[in-house]
N, C-alpha and C positions, 0 to 999 in steps of 0.2 A: 449373508452380507450383501450390501448394495454399494453402488458407486458414490452415493452421497457422503459416505464416510471415508472415501478414498482420498489419499493425499493429492491425487491428480484430478479432483473434481473441477478445479478451475480450468485446467487444460481441456477437459472434456467439454465444459461449457463453451470454451472458445472454439472447439471443433464443431460443436452443434450450431454455433452461430454462423458457420459457413453454409449451412443448409438453408434453402428457401423455406418459406412458411409451410407450403403444402407438403414438402418432403419431411420437414421436422414433425408436423402433426401426424403424418403417416407412420413415421418411425416410433412416435409415442404410442400410437395404436398397436403397432407390432410388439412393442415392449410389454404392453399390458394385455395382449391377446384380445384386443378390441373392447376391453372392459372400461377403459377411461379414455374419453375424447377431450383433450385439453382445449381451452378457449383462447389461450395466448401462447406466444412463443416461449415466454418465461415459464409458464406452467408446463408446457410440453417438455422443456429441458429438465425441469424438476422431476417430472413423471419418468422420463427416460433414466435419469440417475437413480431414482428410487426403485425402479422395477428391473434394472439390469444388474445381474449378479457379479459380473467380472468384466475386465477390459477386453478379454478374449471374446466374450459374448457380444460386447458392444461392436467390435470390429467384424463380427460374423454377420451383422445385419447387411443385407444387400443394398440398402439405401446409402450406406457409407461407401460411396464409389471411389474409384481411383482418382477421379477428377476432384472430389471433395477433399480427399486427403492431400492431393497435390496443392490445391488452393490454400488449404490450411498451413501446410509447411512453407509455401511460398510467402504468405503474409507474415510468418514468423521469422523469415530471413534464413531459413535452412537451405542448404544446398540440395537441390533435387533435379532429377533429369526427367524429361517428358517420357522417356522410355521405361522408367521404373515400373515394376509390377505392383499390384496392390499389397502383396506380402512385404516387399521392400519398403514401400511407403509406410506401412503399419509399423515396421521395425524402426524407421526413422522418427515416426511420431512418438513411439514409446521412448526412444533415446532422448528426444527433445524434452519430454515430460520428466524423465529421470534427471536430466541436467537442470531443468527449470524448477522442479518441485521436490527433487530428491536431495540426497546429501552429497552429490558429486560436484566437482568443480564446474563453473560455468564455461561455456564454449567461447572461442575467440570472437564469434559474432556477437554474443551477449555482452562480452567485455567491451566491444566497440560501441555498442548501443549505450552502455552505462557511461563510457568515457565521453560520449557526445552530450550527455545530460548536463544540465546546468549545475555547477558545483554549489554546494551550500555556502551561504555567506559566512565569513570568518566570525568566530565567536567574539562577542563584545566583551571587553575587559570589565570585570566587576570591581567596583570601587568600594572601599570599606565604608561602612556607615556606623555612626555612633549614636546611640540613643541614651540620653542623659537628662537629668532634671537639674535645673539651676534655681537657686533661691536668690532673689534679688530684692533688696530693701531699697525702696525709693522714699525719700522724704521730701515733701514739698516745702519750699521756703516761703510760703505765703503766710497766712495768718495761722499760727499754731493753735490758736484757741478754737477756731472754727473748722480747721481741716486737720484731722489727725494724720500722723505719718501713714503713708500708704505702703503696705507690704503685699507683694504678689508673688505667685509662683509661676515661672515660665517653664514650659517643657519643650525642649528642643527635640523635634521628631527625627530629623535626619540631618547630619552634617557630613558632607562629602569632602574627603581629602584627596587631592591629586598629588601623587608623588612625582617629583621632577628628578630626572637623572642628573646626578652631580657631575657627570662628564661634560654636561653642557655649561657648567659654571654656575648652576643655580643651587642654592642650599635651602 
């Protein structure tokens, strides 16, 4: 199994985005035992996800330093201390991923971010529509010998009715 199929793949990509290009490409080379040398950062991230078997193995790479983990958690708004060890930061990253991509309840920080987001516009009321066909007979009062009675069929495509609240005195 690889990390491409992991529910935390999006979080891992976010973590890898904190790495500079040189480090990311070196990590991809490490993950593949120097068999694949990626050309772009996106390709490097995919290679790392494809060739790393587990999250534990990912965190065992020396290139994922304490500084990288700290920067990642800081950008996510997680509470971190400068004095935290790599093991503590790894646990915080895993917890963040569980809360973000797992079945657990979101943290207070994530609720705050969601509350700051622009609320969706209120739903527009739907008005009833009526599709019907009307037969209308029109007879021209001109010269009946030269102009036969005109019969036509009109189709009403949409008629919109607005209901008015009777409390306002409208019927």
